[in-house]
Structure formats: structure tokens, C-alpha cells
C-alpha positions as CSV (number, residue, x, y, z in Angstrom):
1,M,20.8,-14.0,-40.7
2,S,20.7,-10.0,-41.5
3,V,17.9,-10.4,-43.7
4,R,15.8,-12.3,-41.1
5,K,16.5,-9.6,-38.7
6,G,15.5,-6.9,-41.4
7,H,19.0,-5.4,-41.4
8,S,19.9,-3.6,-44.6
9,K,23.8,-4.3,-43.7
10,I,25.7,-7.2,-42.1
11,Y,26.8,-6.2,-38.7
12,Q,29.2,-8.0,-36.5
13,Q,26.7,-9.3,-34.1
14,D,24.9,-11.1,-37.3
15,I,28.3,-12.8,-37.8
16,V,28.4,-14.1,-34.4
17,D,25.0,-15.0,-34.2
18,V,25.6,-17.4,-37.2
19,L,28.7,-18.6,-35.9
20,D,27.0,-19.7,-32.4
21,K,23.8,-21.3,-34.2
22,Q,26.4,-23.5,-36.1
23,L,28.3,-24.3,-33.1
24,L,25.1,-25.2,-31.2
25,E,23.8,-27.1,-34.2
26,G,27.1,-29.2,-34.1
27,M,26.6,-29.8,-30.6
28,G,23.0,-31.0,-31.1
29,V,21.6,-28.7,-28.2
30,L,20.1,-26.4,-30.7
31,L,16.4,-25.3,-29.6
32,T,14.0,-22.6,-30.1
33,E,13.6,-19.9,-27.6
34,E,10.3,-21.4,-26.5
35,E,11.8,-24.8,-25.7
36,Q,14.8,-23.6,-24.4
37,Q,12.8,-21.2,-21.9
38,K,10.5,-24.3,-20.8
39,C,13.8,-26.3,-20.2
40,E,15.0,-23.6,-18.0
41,E,12.0,-23.4,-15.9
42,N,12.3,-27.1,-14.7
43,V,15.8,-26.3,-13.2
44,S,15.8,-25.1,-9.6
45,L,17.2,-21.6,-9.0
46,E,19.9,-23.1,-6.8
47,K,21.1,-25.3,-9.6
48,K,21.2,-22.5,-12.0
49,R,23.0,-20.0,-9.6
50,L,25.8,-22.7,-9.0
51,L,26.3,-22.8,-12.7
52,A,26.4,-19.1,-13.1
53,V,29.0,-18.7,-10.4
54,H,31.1,-21.6,-11.9
55,E,30.9,-20.0,-15.7
56,A,31.3,-16.6,-14.3
57,G,34.6,-17.5,-12.6
58,H,35.9,-18.6,-16.2
59,I,34.5,-15.6,-18.0
60,V,36.4,-13.0,-15.4
61,L,39.7,-14.5,-15.6
62,A,39.7,-14.8,-19.4
63,H,38.8,-11.0,-19.5
64,L,41.7,-10.2,-17.4
65,F,44.4,-11.3,-19.5
66,P,45.3,-8.7,-22.4
67,L,45.9,-11.5,-24.9
68,F,43.7,-14.3,-24.1
69,D,41.5,-16.2,-26.7
70,W,38.5,-14.2,-28.0
71,H,35.6,-14.6,-25.9
72,A,32.4,-15.7,-28.2
73,F,29.5,-16.2,-25.6
74,S,28.6,-18.0,-22.6
75,Q,25.4,-19.8,-22.2
76,L,23.6,-21.4,-19.2
77,L,21.6,-24.6,-19.8
78,P,22.4,-25.2,-23.5
79,G,19.4,-27.3,-25.2
80,G,18.1,-27.8,-21.8
81,K,21.3,-29.6,-20.6
82,E,22.0,-28.9,-16.8
83,T,25.3,-27.6,-17.7
84,A,26.9,-24.3,-19.1
85,I,29.3,-23.6,-21.8
86,S,31.9,-20.8,-22.4
87,V,33.1,-20.6,-26.1
88,F,36.6,-19.1,-26.8
89,Y,38.3,-18.6,-30.2
90,P,42.3,-18.4,-30.7
91,R,43.3,-15.0,-31.6
92,E,44.6,-14.5,-35.0
93,D,48.1,-13.5,-34.0
94,M,48.1,-16.7,-31.8
95,M,47.2,-18.7,-34.6
96,D,49.8,-17.0,-37.3
97,Q,52.8,-17.9,-35.1
98,G,52.2,-21.5,-35.4
99,Y,53.2,-22.6,-31.9
100,T,52.1,-22.3,-28.3
101,T,54.1,-20.3,-25.8
102,F,54.6,-21.0,-22.1
103,G,52.8,-18.1,-21.0
104,Y,50.0,-19.1,-23.1
105,M,49.6,-22.2,-21.5
106,K,49.8,-20.5,-18.2
107,M,46.9,-18.6,-18.9
108,Q,44.9,-21.4,-20.0
109,M,45.2,-23.0,-16.6
110,V,44.5,-19.7,-14.7
111,V,41.2,-19.8,-16.7
112,S,40.3,-23.5,-16.3
113,H,40.8,-23.0,-12.5
114,G,38.1,-20.0,-12.5
115,G,35.1,-22.3,-12.1
116,R,36.0,-24.2,-8.9
117,C,37.9,-21.1,-7.7
118,A,34.7,-18.8,-8.0
119,E,32.7,-21.6,-6.3
120,R,35.1,-21.6,-3.4
121,L,35.0,-18.0,-3.0
122,V,31.1,-17.3,-3.3
123,L,29.8,-20.9,-2.1
124,G,32.8,-21.9,0.3
125,N,35.2,-25.0,0.3
126,D,32.2,-27.4,-0.2
127,I,32.2,-27.4,-4.0
128,T,30.8,-29.6,-6.4
129,D,32.7,-32.1,-8.8
130,G,31.2,-30.1,-11.9
131,G,34.8,-29.1,-12.6
132,S,36.4,-32.5,-13.1
133,D,36.8,-31.5,-16.9
134,D,38.7,-28.6,-15.8
135,L,41.0,-30.3,-13.7
136,E,41.7,-32.8,-16.5
137,K,42.4,-29.8,-18.8
138,I,44.7,-28.4,-16.2
139,T,46.6,-31.6,-15.6
140,K,47.2,-32.2,-19.0
141,I,48.6,-28.5,-19.6
142,A,50.7,-29.0,-16.8
143,R,52.4,-32.0,-17.9
144,E,53.2,-30.0,-21.3
145,M,54.8,-27.4,-19.2
146,V,56.6,-29.7,-17.3
147,I,58.4,-31.1,-20.3
148,S,58.7,-27.8,-22.0
149,P,62.0,-26.6,-22.6
150,Q,61.0,-23.5,-20.7
151,N,61.0,-25.3,-17.6
152,A,64.4,-24.5,-15.9
153,K,64.4,-27.9,-14.0
154,L,63.3,-30.5,-16.2
155,G,62.8,-28.9,-19.7
156,L,66.2,-30.1,-20.9
157,T,65.5,-33.8,-19.8
158,A,64.3,-36.4,-22.1
159,L,61.0,-37.4,-20.1
160,T,59.2,-38.5,-23.6
161,R,60.6,-39.7,-27.0
162,R,58.0,-37.1,-28.7
163,Y,57.3,-33.5,-27.4
164,K,53.5,-33.6,-26.9
165,W,52.4,-35.4,-24.0
166,D,48.9,-36.4,-25.2
167,D,50.4,-37.7,-28.5
168,P,48.8,-41.3,-28.8
169,Y,52.0,-42.7,-30.0
170,V,54.2,-41.3,-27.2
171,I,56.7,-43.5,-25.8
172,P,58.1,-42.6,-22.2
173,A,61.7,-42.4,-21.7
174,N,63.5,-44.4,-19.4
175,V,63.7,-42.0,-16.4
176,T,65.4,-42.3,-12.7
177,L,63.1,-42.5,-9.6
178,E,64.4,-39.0,-8.7
179,E,63.8,-37.6,-12.1
180,S,59.9,-39.1,-11.6
181,E,59.6,-37.5,-8.1
182,L,60.6,-34.1,-9.5
183,F,58.2,-34.5,-12.5
184,T,55.4,-34.7,-9.8
185,R,56.8,-31.8,-7.6
186,E,56.9,-29.6,-10.8
187,L,53.5,-30.7,-11.9
188,I,52.1,-29.9,-8.5
189,R,53.6,-26.4,-8.7
190,Y,52.4,-25.3,-11.8
191,I,49.0,-26.5,-10.7
192,E,49.0,-24.7,-7.4
193,E,50.6,-21.4,-8.7
194,T,48.1,-21.0,-11.3
195,E,45.2,-21.9,-8.8
196,E,46.6,-19.2,-6.4
197,L,46.6,-16.7,-9.3
198,A,43.2,-17.6,-10.2
199,I,42.0,-16.8,-6.7
200,E,43.9,-13.9,-6.3
201,G,42.3,-12.4,-9.8
202,L,38.8,-13.4,-8.6
203,R,39.0,-12.1,-5.3
204,D,40.4,-8.7,-6.5
205,N,37.4,-8.6,-9.1
206,M,34.6,-9.7,-7.0
207,H,32.4,-6.9,-8.0
208,I,32.7,-8.0,-11.6
209,L,32.0,-11.6,-11.0
210,D,28.7,-10.6,-8.8
211,M,27.7,-8.7,-11.8
212,I,28.1,-11.3,-14.7
213,V,26.4,-14.0,-12.3
214,K,23.5,-11.6,-12.1
215,E,23.4,-11.2,-15.9
216,L,23.6,-14.9,-16.5
217,L,21.0,-15.6,-14.1
218,E,18.7,-12.9,-15.8
219,K,19.4,-13.7,-19.4
220,S,21.0,-17.2,-19.2
221,R,23.5,-15.8,-22.0
222,I,26.2,-13.2,-22.3
223,T,28.5,-12.4,-25.2
224,G,32.3,-11.4,-24.9
225,L,31.6,-7.9,-26.2
226,E,29.0,-7.5,-23.5
227,V,31.3,-8.6,-20.8
228,E,33.8,-6.0,-22.1
229,E,31.5,-3.1,-22.2
230,M,30.6,-4.1,-18.6
231,M,34.2,-4.3,-17.4
232,K,35.0,-0.8,-18.7
233,G,33.4,1.3,-16.1
234,L,34.3,-1.4,-13.0
235,S,37.9,-0.6,-12.9
236,P,39.3,-4.3,-13.2
237,V,42.4,-5.3,-11.6
238,M,44.1,-7.0,-14.7
239,F,46.7,-9.7,-14.9
240,E,50.2,-8.9,-16.3
241,D,50.5,-10.0,-20.0
242,F,51.7,-13.6,-19.8
243,V,52.5,-13.8,-23.7
244,K,55.2,-11.3,-24.6
245,P,56.2,-12.2,-28.1
246,Y,59.7,-11.7,-28.9
247,Q,60.2,-8.9,-31.7
248,I,63.2,-7.9,-33.3
249,N,63.2,-4.5,-35.4
250,V,65.4,-5.0,-38.5
251,N,65.3,-1.5,-39.0
252,E,67.8,-0.8,-35.9
253,E,71.5,-1.2,-36.2
254,G,73.6,-2.9,-33.8
255,E,73.9,-6.2,-31.8
256,L,70.7,-8.4,-31.2
257,P,69.2,-8.1,-27.6
258,H,70.6,-10.6,-25.2
259,Y,69.5,-11.6,-21.7
260,D,72.6,-11.5,-19.0
261,N,70.5,-13.4,-16.5
262,L,70.2,-16.5,-18.6
263,R,72.2,-19.4,-17.2
264,Y,72.1,-23.3,-16.9
265,Q,70.4,-24.8,-13.9
266,P,71.1,-28.1,-13.1
267,V,68.3,-30.9,-12.6
268,D,67.2,-30.6,-8.9
269,V,67.0,-34.3,-7.9
270,Y,67.5,-36.0,-4.9
271,P,67.3,-39.6,-3.3
272,A,63.7,-40.2,-2.4
273,P,63.9,-42.2,0.7
274,L,60.0,-42.5,1.1
275,H,60.3,-44.8,-1.9
276,R,63.3,-46.7,-1.1
277,C,62.9,-50.1,0.7
């Protein structure tokens, strides 16, 4: 790639371009620039604007988290298909720790809400069903959060005989009707809370959303590095860091840190009269 561009050195952008090319080849959507341009001309401006708004919502929210996945690039109409894609790679520190934290799952849900929430803020409540894949991902993550030990209400309740909800061999445990209803309430709570965070984040950064939409409409493609440079001078309202790794300084003497406000919370179950005869 560097030789084709006439470079005497290998630059970071050359590595990114190679990774992007391999990814698009694997998806079967790799076209030449002329073929891509011809496909884009056949798509209406209204359709392109809708795709740009949706994808810009994901992009903005991803860059508002200090420790979210690394954003490689986003592209409208990849391979001429009437869709858009954003490619993210997990950060090295997240890969090294070998497990998924509660805060990381919460960030994933907020970013997944970005497309639909951006449509609502820009185009009104009459949004499209283009975010159905996002809703499936959000629901899947919410289920994992409900059965996570971090959940104070249901985390210690055995809802499944395996931890991963999407395990093909998962066996649901025998739960009462009240526990089942609490599961549903907690699932909805996580979805609504993260949706509210997504709307607030986009509303506070509408100027950045508008600029990214404009950039996508003009170039059909934007990289994570370009977004970072763009946001430097726009004073974004960032999210708090949801991922706070627990670290211990081995050089310090004394007792280990502890949390005094940690206490057991009983399962919040109560009769569900609407389900009783």
C-alpha cells in the first residue's frame, strides 16, 4: 500500500487503509472508486441524508466516551448497498483484561442507541426501522447486564445455568413468576436509561452531529482520526468514564481499599396480580 502511494515510509494511514480493504473484501462489498461513485449517484439525497444522520449518531456517542472501542472508519453505501457501516476495534487494554465489565456493556448500549436517537432529534419521532439490528444488540446486552453479578437486584439470582445468555447450550433455570417479572423490569430499565443517556449526549453535541453528517454527505466516508481532529476545536460535552479499572498499587503499604457503602440488597420481588387468575 505504501509503495502504491509512492511513500518511502510506512505511515499509520497506510496500515489503516490495508485493514479497511481487507475488511471490505471479507464483506464482499469492495468496489473501485468509479464503481462506488456510480452506485452513490443512483441513491437519492434523502436516502443518503437519512443514512448519514443515523451513522453520525453512533459516531458522536462513541467519541464521547474516553475509553470506548477505537473507531477505524465509517462509510455510507459500502459496495453500493443502501446501508452504512461503522467499524470499531476493541482497545488493547480491554482485550488484555480478558473479561467484560458492566461499564463497558453500558457504553455499548449507549452507542447502539445513537442511530435511532439521532433520527429522532433530527427527523422527528417518525423514524425508520433501519435500526432493528441495533435494537437486537441492545436487548442482548441488556440481558447480559440483568444476569450480571453487578446487578444489585438480580445479579445473585440463578436465572440461567450458564452465565452467557447467548450460549447455544444455555439452560434457563426454574424461576418464579415474580422473578420473571423483575427480570423484565430490569431489562426495560437498562434499555431506557441508556437511551436517555444517548439522547442527552446527542442533544448536548448537536453541532458536532451536524458537522459529521455534512462530512459524510460530502465524502461518504470518515475515519476515527478525522473525527478526533474535528472534535478538538468544537468543545464536546463528554460522558463520564464508565470503565474504571480497579487497580492496586503494590508499592503502597497498609490495608487494601474497601467500600463502606457496599451492602446486600434483597431481590425486589412482589406478586404480579395482572398475571394471576
